[in-house]
GUMARMAR-849693 format. One record per residue: residue in one letter; chain; x, y, z of N, C-alpha, C, CB in turn. Coordinates in steps of 0.2 Angstrom, whole numbers. Glycine has a CB too. Example, Ala and Ser with C-alpha at 12.3 -4.5 7.8 and 13.67 -1.06 7.14 Angstrom:
<pts>
   r   c   neast   nnorth     nup   caeast   canorth    caup   ceast   cnorth     cup   cbeast   cbnorth    cbup
   A   A      66      -28      39       62       -22      39      66      -16      39       57       -22      45
   S   A      64      -11      35       68        -5      36      64        0      39       70        -3      29
</pts>
This chain:
<pts>
   r   c   neast   nnorth     nup   caeast   canorth    caup   ceast   cnorth     cup   cbeast   cbnorth    cbup
   M   A     436      413     652      442       412     655     446      415     649      443       403     658
   K   A     451      418     652      457       421     647     461      415     645      461       426     651
   P   A     463      416     640      470       408     638     474      410     642      476       407     629
   S   A     477      414     645      483       413     649     482      411     656      488       419     649
   Q   A     474      410     656      470       408     664     470      400     663      461       411     665
   F   A     469      399     656      468       391     654     473      389     653      464       389     647
   F   A     480      390     650      485       387     649     488      386     658      490       392     643
   T   A     488      391     661      490       388     669     487      385     671      491       391     674
   L   A     480      384     672      477       378     675     478      372     673      471       379     674
   L   A     479      372     664      480       366     661     487      363     663      481       367     654
   A   A     492      369     665      499       365     667     499      362     674      504       371     666
   M   A     495      365     678      493       363     684     489      355     685      489       370     688
   L   A     486      355     680      482       349     680     487      344     680      477       348     674
   V   A     492      344     672      496       340     669     501      337     675      498       342     663
   T   A     504      344     678      509       343     684     508      340     691      509       349     686
   F   A     501      340     691      499       339     698     500      332     700      491       340     699
   P   A     499      327     696      499       319     696     507      319     698      497       315     689
   F   A     513      321     695      520       320     696     522      322     705      525       326     690
   F   A     518      327     704      520       331     711     516      327     717      517       340     711
   A   A     511      324     716      504       321     720     511      314     722      495       318     714
   N   A     512      312     717      515       303     718     522      304     720      515       297     709
   A   A     526      312     719      533       312     721     534      310     730      535       321     719
   Q   A     537      307     732      540       305     738     547      307     742      539       298     736
   S   A     546      308     746      553       310     749     558      304     751      551       314     756
   P   A     564      304     751      567       299     751     568      296     758      571       300     748
   D   A     565      301     762      564       296     768     557      291     771      566       300     775
   V   A     552      295     765      548       290     765     548      284     763      543       293     763
   R   A     550      285     756      552       278     754     556      275     758      555       278     749
   I   A     562      276     762      564       272     767     561      268     771      567       274     772
   K   A     556      271     774      551       269     779     547      263     776      546       274     781
   E   A     544      265     768      540       260     764     543      253     763      540       264     757
   L   A     552      256     762      555       249     762     555      247     766      561       248     761
   G   A     554      247     773      555       245     779     563      245     782      552       239     780
   I   A     566      250     779      573       250     780     573      255     787      577       253     774
   N   A     578      251     792      580       256     799     587      257     797      579       251     808
   L   A     589      264     797      597       266     797     599      264     802      599       272     797
   P   A     606      261     802      609       262     807     613      268     809      613       258     806
   E   A     615      268     816      619       274     817     625      274     813      620       274     824
   V   A     629      281     814      635       280     810     641      279     814      635       286     806
   G   A     645      276     811      650       272     817     655      279     817      655       263     814
   Q   A     660      278     819      668       281     819     672      279     813      672       279     825
   P   A     674      282     810      681       280     805     685      276     809      685       286     802
   M   A     688      271     802      693       266     805     699      268     805      693       260     801
   G   A     701      274     804      707       277     804     708      284     803      709       275     800
   T   A     714      288     801      714       296     800     710      299     794      721       300     800
   Y   A     704      299     795      699       301     789     693      303     793      698       295     783
   V   A     689      307     789      681       309     789     678      304     786      680       316     785
   K   A     672      303     787      666       299     783     663      304     778      660       295     788
   W   A     663      310     778      662       313     771     666      320     773      654       315     768
   R   A     666      323     767      670       331     765     665      333     760      680       332     760
   Q   A     661      338     764      658       343     759     662      348     755      654       347     763
   V   A     662      350     750      666       355     746     661      359     740      672       351     744
   G   A     659      364     744      654       369     738     647      364     739      657       368     727
   N   A     643      363     736      637       359     734     639      350     731      633       364     728
   T   A     645      349     734      646       343     731     648      339     739      652       342     723
   L   A     646      334     740      646       329     744     651      324     744      642       327     744
   Y   A     657      321     746      661       315     746     660      311     750      668       317     746
   L   A     659      305     750      658       301     755     666      295     754      649       297     754
   A   A     669      293     760      673       291     762     672      282     759      675       293     769
   G   A     674      277     760      671       270     757     669      269     763      676       263     754
   N   A     663      264     762      658       261     768     658      254     764      649       266     770
   G   A     656      249     770      656       242     768     653      240     773      664       238     767
   P   A     649      233     771      645       228     776     649      225     781      642       223     773
   D   A     645      222     785      645       217     791     647      209     788      637       216     796
   V   A     649      210     781      648       204     777     656      201     775      644       206     770
   Y   A     658      197     775      665       195     775     667      190     770      667       193     781
   G   A     673      190     767      674       185     763     674      188     755      670       179     765
   K   A     678      182     751      677       184     745     670      183     739      683       180     743
   V   A     668      187     736      662       183     732     665      181     727      657       187     730
   G   A     662      174     725      663       169     718     669      165     723      667       174     709
   D   A     670      164     730      672       159     733     670      160     741      680       159     732
   D   A     671      163     743      666       162     750     658      161     749      666       170     755
   L   A     658      167     746      652       169     743     647      171     737      652       173     745
   T   A     641      169     735      638       168     731     637      175     726      634       166     733
   L   A     636      175     721      634       183     718     628      186     721      631       183     709
   E   A     623      181     724      617       185     725     618      189     733      609       179     725
   Q   A     623      184     736      625       186     745     630      194     743      631       177     751
   G   A     635      193     736      638       199     735     633      204     734      643       199     730
   Y   A     628      203     731      622       208     729     617      211     735      617       204     724
   Q   A     618      207     740      614       209     747     619      213     751      611       203     753
   A   A     626      211     750      631       214     753     631      221     751      636       210     752
   A   A     632      223     745      631       230     741     626      233     744      630       229     733
   R   A     620      230     744      612       233     748     613      236     753      606       227     750
   E   A     616      231     757      617       233     766     621      239     765      622       227     772
   T   A     627      241     760      632       245     761     628      250     759      639       243     757
   G   A     624      251     755      619       256     753     615      259     757      616       253     749
   I   A     613      254     763      609       257     770     614      261     775      605       250     774
   E   A     620      257     774      624       262     779     626      268     775      631       258     781
   I   A     627      270     768      627       275     765     623      277     765      629       274     761
   L   A     617      278     766      609       282     767     610      283     774      602       276     764
   A   A     613      280     779      613       283     786     619      289     787      615       276     791
   V   A     623      286     783      629       293     783     629      299     779      636       292     781
   L   A     624      298     773      621       303     770     616      308     774      618       299     764
   K   A     613      304     777      607       307     781     612      311     787      602       301     785
   A   A     616      309     789      621       313     793     624      320     791      627       309     795
   A   A     626      318     785      630       325     782     624      328     778      637       322     776
   T   A     618      329     778      614       333     777     609      336     781      611       332     773
   S   A     612      333     788      609       336     796     600      333     794      611       348     797
   G   A     602      327     792      595       323     794     589      325     788      592       326     802
   D   A     591      329     783      587       329     776     590      327     770      585       336     774
   L   A     587      320     767      590       317     763     586      321     755      587       308     764
   S   A     582      325     759      579       328     751     584      334     749      571       331     750
   R   A     590      336     754      596       341     751     597      338     743      604       339     756
   I   A     597      331     745      602       327     738     599      330     732      602       317     737
   K   A     602      333     726      601       333     720     602      329     716      603       337     718
   Q   A     605      324     716      607       320     712     613      316     714      608       323     707
   F   A     612      308     713      620       306     714     623      306     709      621       300     716
   V   A     630      307     708      636       310     702     638      303     701      643       316     705
   K   A     644      301     705      647       295     704     648      290     710      654       298     701
   V   A     650      285     709      649       280     713     655      273     709      641       278     712
   L   A     659      273     716      665       265     715     663      260     717      671       265     719
   G   A     663      254     717      661       249     720     665      245     719      656       248     719
   M   A     669      242     724      674       236     724     672      230     728      681       238     727
   V   A     674      227     722      671       220     726     678      214     728      664       215     721
   N   A     678      212     733      682       207     736     680      200     733      682       208     744
   S   A     685      199     729      682       193     724     688      188     722      678       195     717
   A   A     686      182     720      690       177     719     693      180     712      686       169     720
   P   A     699      176     710      702       178     704     699      178     698      707       174     704
   D   A     695      172     697      691       171     692     683      174     691      691       165     691
   F   A     681      178     696      675       180     697     675      187     692      673       181     705
   T   A     669      187     688      670       193     683     662      197     683      672       190     673
   D   A     658      196     689      650       199     689     651      204     694      643       193     692
   H   A     657      208     693      657       214     698     653      219     698      661       218     697
   P   A     650      220     692      644       226     691     638      222     694      641       229     682
   K   A     636      217     692      629       214     696     630      213     702      627       208     693
   V   A     636      214     707      636       214     713     635      221     716      641       210     715
   I   A     639      227     713      636       230     714     629      235     712      639       232     714
   N   A     625      232     708      618       233     707     615      232     714      614       227     701
   G   A     618      230     719      615       229     724     613      236     728      618       224     729
   F   A     618      239     727      618       247     732     615      251     725      628       250     736
   S   A     616      251     718      613       257     713     606      254     714      616       256     703
   D   A     604      247     714      596       247     713     594      250     720      594       239     713
   L   A     596      249     726      592       253     733     593      260     730      597       252     742
   M   A     598      263     727      597       270     728     591      273     725      603       274     725
   V   A     592      270     717      585       271     714     579      270     716      584       267     709
   E   A     577      266     720      572       264     723     570      267     729      572       258     723
   V   A     574      272     733      574       277     736     574      284     735      577       276     739
   F   A     579      286     730      579       294     726     575      293     720      588       296     723
   G   A     574      286     716      570       287     710     575      290     706      563       292     709
   E   A     575      293     700      580       295     695     585      299     696      578       297     691
   P   A     585      303     702      592       306     706     596      301     708      591       310     712
   G   A     593      297     710      598       290     712     603      287     707      593       284     713
   K   A     601      287     700      603       284     696     613      288     694      598       285     691
   H   A     617      285     692      623       287     694     628      285     689      624       286     700
   A   A     635      287     688      639       286     684     644      280     690      642       294     680
   R   A     644      275     686      650       271     691     655      266     686      645       266     697
   S   A     660      264     692      663       259     691     663      254     696      669       261     691
   A   A     664      248     694      662       241     697     669      237     696      656       238     694
   V   A     673      237     702      678       232     700     680      228     704      684       233     699
   G   A     685      223     704      685       217     707     693      220     711      686       209     701
   V   A     693      217     717      701       218     719     702      213     724      703       224     722
   A   A     708      211     723      711       206     728     708      206     737      719       206     728
   A   A     708      211     739      707       211     747     703      218     748      715       212     751
   L   A     701      219     754      697       224     757     698      224     763      691       224     756
   P   A     697      230     766      701       229     774     695      225     779      702       239     779
   N   A     699      221     782      696       217     787     692      211     783      691       221     792
   N   A     692      210     777      690       205     773     682      207     770      691       197     777
   I   A     681      212     771      673       215     768     672      212     762      672       222     767
   A   A     666      211     760      664       209     754     664      214     748      658       206     754
   V   A     662      220     750      663       225     746     662      232     748      659       225     741
   E   A     666      237     747      666       244     748     666      250     743      672       244     750
   I   A     661      253     746      658       260     741     659      266     743      652       260     740
   E   A     661      270     737      664       277     738     657      280     733      674       278     733
   V   A     656      288     738      648       290     733     651      296     734      639       289     736
   I   A     649      300     727      650       308     727     642      310     723      658       311     723
   V   A     638      314     727      632       318     728     632      324     727      630       318     732
   E   A     628      327     722      627       335     722     621      337     726      627       338     715
   L   A     622      341     729      616       344     734     613      350     730      620       346     741
   K   A     606      351     732      604       357     731     606      364     733      599       356     733
   D   A     605      368     729      607       374     732     604      377     740      606       380     727
</pts>
């Protein structure tokens, strides 16, 4: 065997386990037992997403969970509300990518807003409900830069609202 053939074979053997274990986002969603909801209509004069080049900007999304974290809701309930919002966002991303979540190269930036009591300060722990889900579904590309802030109120008294920016593959 020539040295070049040996190194080609060696490279294939070393990288095969990585590619064999890689799963598409849709497979991970199914394994996690997640059923994506239908994407609803915007609540105002805006669109659910806008694509500019290979960047996808999502409008804010929120769960069917209402109240202030740290007052009406516990930290754990806030975390679950952020996770539920992540499921809504997965549905929007799927629609925005014509049903192909594997077109997502990476998550770039997330803004998580928490409807919270004035003395509540664990906003990052709440938004981890979203961030943890994206890493479960997308792996390393699901990690993102993020801001997590507390706000005095959100539309319809929803518990959290999350905006997302993702980069699409060329």
